[in-house]
Every structure is written in structure tokens, then in C-alpha cells.
C-alpha positions in Angstrom: 173.8 10.3 258.8 176.9 8.5 260.3 176.8 5.0 261.5 176.8 4.4 265.2 177.3 1.0 266.9 175.8 -0.6 270.1 176.6 -3.7 272.2 174.0 -6.0 272.9 173.0 -9.4 274.1 171.0 -11.3 271.7 168.6 -12.9 273.9 166.4 -14.1 270.9 168.3 -17.4 270.8 169.3 -19.1 274.0 172.2 -21.6 273.6 172.1 -25.1 275.0 174.1 -24.0 278.2 171.8 -21.0 278.7 174.1 -18.3 277.2 173.6 -15.8 275.0 175.8 -14.4 272.1 177.2 -11.0 272.3 176.6 -8.9 269.1 177.8 -5.6 267.6 174.7 -4.1 266.6 175.7 -1.3 263.6 172.6 1.5 262.9 172.4 3.8 259.8 168.9 5.9 258.8 166.7 3.7 261.2 168.2 0.4 260.0 170.9 -1.8 261.4 172.7 -4.8 261.1 174.5 -7.1 263.7 178.1 -8.6 263.8 178.7 -11.7 265.9 181.7 -11.1 268.7 182.5 -14.8 269.5 181.3 -14.3 273.1 178.8 -16.3 274.6 177.7 -15.4 278.5 174.8 -15.8 280.8 172.4 -12.7 280.8 173.5 -12.0 284.6 177.1 -11.1 283.9 176.0 -8.5 281.2 175.6 -4.8 282.2 173.9 -3.4 279.1 174.1 0.4 280.7 178.0 0.1 280.7 178.2 -2.2 277.8 180.4 -4.5 279.6 181.0 -8.1 281.2 180.2 -7.6 284.9 183.5 -8.3 287.0 181.3 -11.3 288.9 182.5 -13.2 285.6 185.4 -15.4 286.5 187.2 -14.0 283.0 185.7 -10.8 282.7 188.8 -8.7 282.1 189.8 -11.0 279.4 186.1 -11.0 277.9 185.9 -7.2 277.9 189.6 -6.7 276.5 188.3 -9.1 273.3 185.3 -7.0 273.1 186.7 -3.7 273.3 189.4 -4.8 270.4 187.0 -6.3 268.3 184.8 -2.9 268.6 187.7 -1.0 268.0 188.4 -2.5 264.9 185.0 -2.0 263.7 184.9 1.4 264.7 188.2 2.1 262.6 186.6 0.2 259.6 183.4 2.6 259.9 185.9 6.0 260.0 187.9 4.6 257.0 184.7 3.8 255.0 183.1 7.3 256.1 186.0 9.4 254.8 186.0 7.7 251.5 183.7 8.8 248.6 181.6 6.1 248.4 178.4 4.8 249.5 178.2 1.9 251.7 175.6 -0.7 252.6 175.0 -1.8 256.3 176.1 -5.5 255.3 179.3 -4.3 253.7 180.5 -2.1 256.7 179.5 -5.1 258.9 181.3 -7.4 256.4 178.3 -9.6 256.2 177.2 -9.2 252.7 177.5 -13.0 251.8 176.1 -14.3 255.1 173.0 -11.6 254.5 172.3 -13.5 251.4 171.5 -17.0 253.0 169.1 -15.3 255.5 166.0 -17.1 254.2 162.2 -16.1 253.9 161.4 -18.5 256.9 163.9 -17.0 259.3 163.3 -13.4 258.5 159.5 -14.1 258.6 160.1 -15.4 261.9 161.8 -12.1 263.0 159.0 -10.0 261.7 156.4 -12.0 263.5 158.3 -11.5 266.7 158.7 -7.8 266.2 154.8 -7.6 265.6 153.8 -9.4 268.8 156.4 -7.3 270.6 154.7 -4.1 269.7 151.3 -5.7 270.6 150.4 -5.8 267.0 148.9 -9.4 267.7 146.5 -9.6 264.5 149.4 -8.4 262.2 151.8 -11.2 263.8 148.9 -14.0 263.5 148.3 -12.9 259.5 152.2 -12.8 258.8 152.3 -16.2 260.9 149.9 -18.0 258.7 151.2 -16.9 255.5 154.8 -18.0 256.4 153.1 -21.4 257.5 151.4 -21.7 253.9 154.6 -21.0 252.3 156.5 -23.6 254.5 153.7 -26.6 253.4 154.6 -26.1 250.0 158.3 -26.2 250.7 160.3 -29.5 251.9 163.1 -26.9 253.1 163.4 -23.2 253.7 163.4 -20.8 250.6 165.7 -18.2 250.2 164.2 -14.6 248.7 166.3 -15.1 245.5 164.3 -18.4 244.5 161.0 -16.8 245.2 160.2 -15.5 241.6 157.5 -15.1 239.5 157.1 -18.9 238.4 157.2 -19.9 242.6 154.7 -17.4 243.3 152.5 -19.1 240.6 152.9 -22.4 241.6 151.9 -21.3 245.4 148.8 -19.6 244.1 148.0 -22.8 242.2 148.3 -25.1 245.2 146.2 -22.8 246.9 143.7 -22.8 244.4 143.3 -26.3 244.3 143.0 -26.5 248.0 139.8 -24.7 247.2 140.9 -21.3 248.5 138.8 -18.4 246.9 140.7 -15.7 245.3 140.5 -13.3 247.8 141.6 -15.4 250.4 144.6 -16.5 248.3 145.2 -12.5 247.6 145.2 -11.9 251.5 148.2 -14.6 251.8 150.0 -12.8 248.8 149.9 -9.4 250.5 151.8 -11.0 253.8 154.3 -12.8 251.5 155.0 -9.5 249.5 155.0 -7.1 253.0 157.9 -9.4 254.4 159.6 -9.4 250.8 159.5 -5.7 251.0 160.7 -5.6 254.7 163.9 -7.7 253.8 164.4 -5.6 250.8 164.6 -2.7 253.1 166.8 -4.2 255.6 169.3 -5.4 252.8 168.9 -8.9 252.9 167.9 -9.0 249.4 168.4 -7.2 246.3 165.7 -5.3 244.7 166.1 -6.8 241.3 164.9 -10.0 242.4 161.6 -8.5 243.5 159.0 -11.0 242.1 156.0 -8.7 242.5 156.8 -6.6 239.4 155.7 -9.1 237.5 153.4 -11.2 239.8 150.3 -9.4 240.5 147.3 -10.2 243.2 144.3 -10.8 241.7 140.9 -10.0 243.7 137.4 -10.1 242.9 134.3 -8.3 244.3 133.1 -9.7 247.6 129.4 -11.1 247.3 126.7 -8.9 248.8 126.5 -9.7 252.5 122.9 -8.6 253.8 120.1 -10.2 254.8 116.5 -8.8 253.9 114.6 -7.6 257.1 112.2 -10.7 256.6 115.0 -13.2 257.1 116.2 -11.0 260.4 112.9 -11.1 261.4 112.9 -14.9 261.1 116.1 -15.0 263.0 114.9 -13.0 266.1 111.7 -14.9 266.1 113.3 -18.1 265.7 112.5 -20.7 269.0 115.4 -21.7 270.1 116.7 -23.4 273.3 117.6 -20.7 275.8 121.3 -20.8 276.5 122.2 -23.2 273.8 124.9 -22.6 271.4 122.5 -21.6 268.9 120.5 -19.0 270.8 123.8 -17.8 272.3 125.6 -16.8 268.7 121.6 -15.4 267.9 122.0 -13.2 270.8 125.5 -12.1 269.8 124.4 -11.7 266.2 121.2 -9.6 267.2 123.3 -7.6 269.5 126.1 -6.6 267.1 123.2 -5.3 264.9 121.7 -3.1 267.3 125.0 -1.5 268.2 125.0 -0.5 264.8 126.8 -3.3 262.9 129.9 -3.3 265.6 132.3 -6.0 265.0 132.2 -8.9 266.9 135.9 -8.4 268.5 135.2 -4.9 269.3 131.8 -6.3 270.9 133.6 -8.9 272.8 136.2 -6.4 274.2 133.7 -4.1 275.7 134.0 -3.9 279.5 132.7 -1.9 282.4 134.4 1.2 281.6 132.8 1.2 278.0 129.5 2.1 279.5 128.2 5.1 281.2 124.8 7.1 281.5 123.0 4.6 279.1 125.5 5.0 276.4 128.7 2.7 275.4 131.9 4.7 274.3 134.7 2.6 272.7 137.5 2.7 269.9 137.1 0.5 266.9 140.3 -1.6 267.0 140.6 -1.5 263.3 140.5 1.7 262.2 140.7 4.1 266.0 137.7 5.9 265.4 136.1 6.6 268.5 132.1 5.4 268.8 129.3 6.7 271.1 126.3 4.7 270.6 122.9 5.3 272.7 121.9 1.9 274.2 118.3 1.3 272.8 116.2 -1.1 275.1 116.7 -4.0 273.2 120.4 -4.0 272.8 120.3 -3.5 276.7 117.8 -6.3 277.3 120.4 -8.5 275.1 123.8 -7.2 276.9 121.8 -8.1 280.1 121.3 -11.3 279.7 125.2 -11.5 280.2 125.7 -8.7 282.8 124.2 -6.3 285.6 125.3 -3.1 283.4 124.8 -1.0 286.7 126.9 -3.1 288.7 129.9 -4.3 286.5 133.3 -3.3 287.5 135.1 -1.2 284.9 137.9 -3.9 284.1 135.1 -6.7 283.7 134.4 -7.6 280.4 130.4 -7.1 279.2 130.4 -10.6 277.4 131.7 -13.8 279.0 133.6 -15.4 276.3 137.2 -13.3 276.7 138.6 -14.2 280.1 142.1 -12.6 279.6 144.1 -9.7 279.6 147.0 -10.7 277.6 147.0 -9.5 274.5 148.0 -12.8 272.4 145.2 -14.8 274.5 142.7 -12.1 273.8 143.4 -12.4 270.2 143.2 -16.2 270.1 140.0 -16.1 272.0 138.4 -13.5 270.0 139.1 -15.5 266.5 137.6 -18.9 268.1 134.6 -17.0 269.2 134.1 -15.5 265.6 134.9 -18.9 264.4 131.9 -20.7 266.5 129.8 -17.6 266.0 130.1 -18.7 262.2 129.4 -22.5 262.7 126.4 -21.8 264.6 125.1 -18.8 262.5 125.6 -21.0 259.2 123.1 -23.5 261.3 120.8 -20.8 262.1 120.9 -19.7 258.6 119.4 -23.3 257.7 116.7 -23.1 259.9 115.1 -19.8 258.6 116.2 -21.2 255.2 118.1 -18.4 253.9 119.8 -18.4 250.8 123.0 -17.1 252.1 125.7 -18.9 254.7 125.3 -16.1 257.2 128.2 -15.2 259.0 129.6 -12.3 261.2 129.9 -10.0 258.4 126.3 -10.0 257.7 125.2 -8.0 260.5 127.0 -4.7 259.8 126.0 -4.9 256.0 122.6 -5.7 257.5 122.1 -2.7 259.3 123.5 -0.5 256.8 121.0 -1.8 254.4 118.1 -1.6 256.5 119.2 2.1 257.2 119.1 2.7 253.2 115.7 1.2 252.7 114.5 3.4 255.4 115.5 6.2 253.4 118.8 7.5 255.1 121.4 8.6 252.8 124.6 7.2 252.2 126.6 10.0 254.0 124.5 9.5 257.6 125.0 5.8 257.1 128.7 5.9 256.6 129.4 8.4 259.6 127.3 5.9 261.6 129.3 3.0 260.7 132.8 4.9 260.8 133.5 5.2 257.4 134.8 8.5 255.8 131.8 9.8 253.6 131.7 11.8 250.3 134.8 12.9 248.7 138.1 12.0 251.1 138.9 16.0 250.7 136.0 17.8 251.0 135.0 15.6 254.0 137.7 17.2 256.1 135.2 20.4 256.0 132.3 18.8 256.7 131.1 18.7 260.5 130.1 15.3 261.8 126.4 14.5 261.9 124.9 15.2 265.4 124.8 12.0 267.6 121.3 12.4 268.4 120.7 12.1 264.7 122.5 8.6 264.5 120.8 7.4 267.6 117.2 8.4 266.0 118.5 6.5 262.9 119.5 3.4 264.7 116.1 3.5 266.8 114.3 3.3 263.4 116.5 0.2 262.2 116.0 -1.5 265.0 112.3 -0.6 265.4 112.3 -2.2 261.6 113.3 -5.7 263.1 110.8 -5.4 266.4 107.9 -4.4 264.7 
């Protein structure tokens, strides 16, 4: 595929006088690099469609002439390289190989976060930013990719361990760091020979069983709490999540009036994209109606009161804060019922599955109810989904185990 070019106004970095730099972006095979043209103008003077400085700028002729000259030089350079028998990287075509080597992990990581934010993948943006912050906290200065060798990663791992972080938490940070490094290689910012994860391997450990026995669950349900207190509020959320087949807290928080129809909830799980249909058990409906009138709520209003925004970044931040608060008060509730476990929002999903298993239901139907692939990944394609009536009946019996 040939090289292509496009003039852009780099609005990622605004100068003190309010202007932005004009840059020539060079593409090949869905990748690109950029070259500065040495021209900075206010956004109002740039015509992106015609790729020219507008004639309202006092020096538009001079600037357009300068831009055209530099663009022509680059086109000639590309033409000569394409006629040769050699293979050139984007950075070599742009003549920016040395400059590309100076891009730091921190700088490129910031671009990655911005890209995920712009594409609406707020969870990924936050995860990458957290990993970048962690690296930054261990370095007094920005670090180049070439310096992030095996020894460096082992030191980072050691620092995290000394902070009391668990093995799986450390592995989560390292996955984000590895992903940023992989993207930097694909963007021709660092040579693959420097890749440290050929030697450094992520360590993980099997997570502890996050299930409650039915008696502990009953103790939580029957616990005498002050109505509308924080403990009461998050106990209600915990039981609601359980009665909705272990729906994740974030999916539950984002349910709106349009997700409810004729006694059923219809929604798409954010993590997997799988569509769920859940018949509301009377117990679940009672819990929901502490917060809203299901028959009168508008399509756009949230069923639960904690999320107040419709903007993606704010939604993600508010959701994470709710989960944090829920874990705090669920832990207190665990102490009240003398549970041996530190209860978190993960427990309701595992507990629902465990109760269903104890009632004699197969792993396949439980997996289907939770939205997991069941059986062999290949043969599972040929199996029909379980009838919703069967899954609803199972959920009724699981909830019945709690109430009786």
C-alpha cells in the first residue's frame, strides 16, 4: 500500500497564544507519523476541507505558499522512496527516526489514554491512566521505552509488592504497561528488540472462592438495619443484584426505564455485550420500587438514584465510586453477621451460582444464566440457548432459597 498524506491542525496541544501547529500526517497500512511544518495559526483560520489557511488570515498567501512547498518536498521524497527497492518505515520516510526514539512511555501513554477516551472506552482509559500513574510514582523523571527492561519491571513489581498489593493486582497493572509497550512497537516508536516482556512474565494466582453459604445470605437479609442508612442502602443493592441473577453492580446502576417492559428487564452487559432478559421476581420488584415507580418512570431515567450524569466519563467515575462505597459497607455488614469473608460486590454473582448449583442445576444452565459460554467452545456453537422460562424458574428457586 502506498504512502498517503494529510494536513492537520494539531489541536492536542494549544500554545500560549491560542494557536495550534500545522502538521503533515503520513499514513501507511493504518499507521501514521507526523511532521511539523513550522506553522502555527488560530483554529478559526484553518480550512480543513481545502487543506489551506483561510484568506481571512493577514498572511494567508505566505503561509499557504510555505505549506505547499514543504508538502511538495515530502511528496517528492515519498515518490523517490516508493520507486526504490528498499522497504522504509514511516519514521524513516518522515525523517523523524531520531525524534521517535525520544518519545517516552509517559508521553505515549497519555496519547493512548486520550484515544480510548475519545472512542468512549472510558474503563480502558482509566485502567491505562492508573498504570501510567503507578510507573510515574516510581520514577523521578519520564522514562524511555528502551529503559524499561527486565530489571526495571522487576523493581516495579517489587515496589508494588512492598506496598501490600496482591499478585493479581500487580499483574493487572503489568498488563496495561505491556499493552502500551505493544502499541508503541506497532507505532514504530521503539524497536521490538527492546521488548522486555519476552523475559518478564506476568504472575497470577487463583482467586479465592467468593461465595457465601445460604445461611450467611439469610443472615444478611434478616439483619435489622436503620431504614435508608448506608448499610441498608447497600444491603438492598446487594440483594437486588443477587435476585437479578448476579448482575454486575455497574450494569445494575445504569438500568433505565427503557430496560423495563412488561415485568421483564432487557439489557446488554457492558463487559461482554451479551443481551439479557430477566423476569422480575416479586422480591426484586419490591427492592427496585424502594427507589422508583416502575410503571411511571420515563425511558431515560435511571431506575436507581446513584448515577446522575449521561456523560461517559462522569458515569464511569460515579459508578466506580458507588462500587467503592458498596464494598466499604458490605464489609461492615459482613462483620455484623460474623462472616468469615470480607464481602464485596463480587460475592452476589458467585453466591447466586453456588446456590443454583446446590439446588441441583447443571453448570451449563448456570453458565447460560450468567452469560458465560458453556461446554466446549466449539460444540457450544451448535447448541440452542436454554429457554428463558427454564432460567427464570431457576432464578425463582434461587431467590426462594433466600426467602424461605
